[in-house]
C-alpha positions in Angstrom: -12.3 7.4 3.3 -14.6 9.6 1.2 -12.8 11.9 -1.1 -13.4 14.5 -3.8 -10.9 15.3 -6.6 -11.4 18.8 -8.1 -9.7 20.6 -10.9 -10.3 21.9 -14.5 -10.8 19.6 -17.4 -7.4 18.0 -18.3 -6.0 18.2 -14.8 -5.7 14.5 -14.4 -8.5 13.8 -12.0 -9.5 10.6 -13.6 -6.0 9.1 -13.6 -5.4 10.0 -10.0 -8.9 8.8 -8.9 -8.1 5.3 -10.4 -4.8 5.2 -8.5 -6.6 6.1 -5.3 -9.2 3.5 -5.9 -6.5 0.9 -6.2 -4.5 2.2 -3.3 -7.3 2.6 -0.8 -9.8 -0.1 -2.1 -12.6 2.5 -2.5 -15.0 3.1 -5.3 -14.3 5.5 -8.2 -17.3 7.7 -9.0 -16.7 9.4 -12.3 -19.6 11.5 -13.5 -17.9 11.9 -16.9 -17.8 8.1 -17.3 -21.4 7.8 -16.3 -22.4 10.4 -18.9 -20.2 8.9 -21.6 -21.8 5.5 -21.0 -25.2 7.0 -21.4 -24.1 8.7 -24.6 -22.6 5.4 -26.0 -25.9 3.6 -25.2 -27.9 6.3 -26.9 -30.3 6.7 -23.9 -32.5 9.8 -23.8 -30.1 11.2 -21.1 -27.2 10.3 -23.4 -28.6 12.1 -26.4 -29.3 15.2 -24.3 -25.9 15.1 -22.6 -24.1 14.8 -25.9 -25.5 18.0 -27.3 -24.8 19.8 -24.1 -21.2 18.6 -23.7 -20.3 19.3 -27.4 -21.2 22.9 -26.6 -18.8 22.8 -23.6 -21.7 23.3 -21.2 -22.7 21.4 -18.0 -25.4 18.8 -17.8 -28.3 20.0 -15.5 -27.7 19.7 -11.7 -30.8 17.6 -11.0 -29.9 15.0 -13.6 -26.3 14.6 -12.4 -27.4 14.6 -8.7 -29.8 11.7 -9.3 -27.0 9.8 -11.1 -24.6 10.2 -8.1 -27.4 9.3 -5.6 -28.0 6.0 -7.4 -24.2 5.3 -7.7 -23.6 5.9 -4.0 -26.2 3.3 -3.2 -24.2 0.5 -4.9 -22.3 -2.0 -2.6 -18.8 -1.0 -3.7 -19.2 2.5 -2.2 -19.7 1.1 1.4 -16.0 1.3 2.2 -15.5 4.7 0.7 -15.3 6.6 -2.6 -13.4 9.1 -4.6 -15.6 11.5 -6.6 -14.3 12.8 -9.9 -16.2 15.5 -11.8 -18.9 16.3 -9.2 -19.8 18.7 -7.7 -19.0 21.5 -10.1 -20.9 24.3 -8.6 -22.4 25.4 -5.3 -25.9 24.0 -5.8 -24.4 20.6 -6.7 -22.2 20.8 -3.5 -25.3 21.4 -1.5 -27.1 18.4 -3.1 -24.0 16.2 -2.4 -23.9 17.3 1.3 -27.6 16.5 1.6 -27.1 13.0 -0.1 -24.2 12.2 2.2 -25.9 13.5 5.4 -29.0 11.3 4.7 -26.6 8.3 4.5 -24.7 9.3 7.7 -21.6 10.1 5.7 -19.4 13.2 4.9 -16.5 14.2 2.7 -13.2 13.6 4.5 -11.0 15.6 2.1 -11.2 17.6 -1.1 -8.1 17.6 -3.2 -7.7 20.3 -5.9 -5.3 19.8 -8.8 -4.0 23.1 -10.2 -2.5 23.6 -13.7 -1.7 26.6 -15.9 -4.0 27.4 -18.9 -1.1 26.7 -21.3 -0.6 23.2 -19.9 -4.3 22.5 -19.9 -4.7 23.5 -23.6 -1.8 21.3 -24.6 -3.3 18.3 -22.7 -6.9 18.8 -24.0 -6.3 19.7 -27.6 -3.7 17.0 -28.3 -5.9 14.0 -28.0 -6.7 11.9 -31.1 -8.9 8.9 -31.6 -8.8 6.3 -34.5 -11.9 6.6 -36.6 -11.8 2.9 -37.3 -10.8 1.0 -34.2 -11.2 3.7 -31.5 -7.5 3.6 -30.3 -6.5 6.6 -28.3 -3.4 8.8 -28.9 -2.0 12.1 -27.7 0.3 14.3 -29.7 2.5 14.9 -26.7 2.4 11.9 -24.5 1.4 9.0 -26.9 1.9 10.1 -30.5 1.3 7.7 -33.4 4.3 6.5 -35.4 3.0 8.2 -38.5 1.3 11.5 -38.3 -2.5 11.1 -38.4 -2.4 7.3 -38.9 -3.3 4.7 -36.3 -0.5 2.3 -35.4 -2.8 -0.6 -35.1 -5.2 -0.5 -38.1 -3.8 2.4 -40.2 -7.1 4.2 -39.8 -7.4 7.9 -39.8 -6.8 9.7 -36.5 -9.5 12.3 -35.7 -9.9 15.1 -33.1 -13.1 14.8 -31.2 -15.3 17.9 -31.5 -15.2 18.5 -27.8 -11.3 18.5 -28.0 -11.1 21.5 -30.4 -9.5 24.6 -28.9 -12.7 26.6 -29.2 -14.7 24.1 -27.2 -11.8 23.5 -24.7 -11.6 27.2 -24.0 -15.3 27.3 -23.4 -15.1 24.3 -21.0 -12.4 26.0 -19.0 -14.3 29.3 -18.9 -17.4 27.5 -17.6 -15.2 25.7 -15.0 -13.7 29.0 -13.8 -17.1 30.7 -13.6 -19.1 27.9 -11.9 -16.6 25.8 -10.0 -14.2 28.4 -8.6 -16.6 29.3 -5.7 -16.3 25.6 -4.5 -12.7 26.2 -3.6 -13.8 28.9 -1.1 -16.7 26.8 0.1 -14.5 23.7 0.9 -11.8 26.0 2.2 -14.2 27.4 4.8 -15.1 23.8 5.8 -11.4 23.2 6.4 -11.2 20.1 4.2 -9.5 21.5 1.0 -6.0 20.7 0.0 -4.3 22.1 -3.2 -1.9 20.0 -5.1 0.3 21.0 -8.0 -1.0 19.1 -11.1 2.1 19.4 -13.3 4.7 16.5 -13.4 4.6 12.8 -13.9 1.6 10.7 -12.8 3.7 9.2 -10.0 4.9 12.6 -8.7 1.3 13.9 -8.6 0.1 10.7 -6.8 2.7 11.1 -4.1 1.8 14.7 -3.6 -1.8 13.6 -3.1 -0.7 10.8 -0.8 1.2 13.4 1.3 -1.9 15.6 1.9 -4.0 12.6 2.7 -1.3 11.4 5.0 -1.1 8.0 3.4 1.7 5.6 4.1 4.3 5.2 1.3 3.3 2.5 -1.2 
């Protein structure tokens, strides 16, 4: 099964993609993870991507398309995949269709996770990371025992620059502007299903399973 998970930043695409990978035995293709790995390694692509992402903008289509093309050629994608974070606009969707057509494949289903702006802001601005050991926290779902202090090493908890409300709002604006047309595109193809993104991880997973007509776990 070849799947695409869509939704704004903070909608939970990554979490649900991992669950689908485990449930269906397919590959998880996260463009965000690919880019973050490049940033971590300090490659030329990573340095460029870091500057762009910190402004809340999107990495150029041709760069991301080439990354996806290389990833789809890896052996774990043969039995299927779930794409997370790509495509984000109509030119990227056209490139993906071209890539899949050349490989004799197609998307079976596009699942869109929908959340309110208020919920998205809570999710995205609440994340904190320890400046010393890198441990992750969230003010709502995984708060530290002491405000601003890491439970593990007592380091100072920081908010990443791309988690500030200003950058988050810009990311959501860019998503609305560039990605919204994809819903109409995949709707016309008859492969789009919308799923409510609020609730527990398990509740959302079962809603996705229902639209994919998967047997109960």
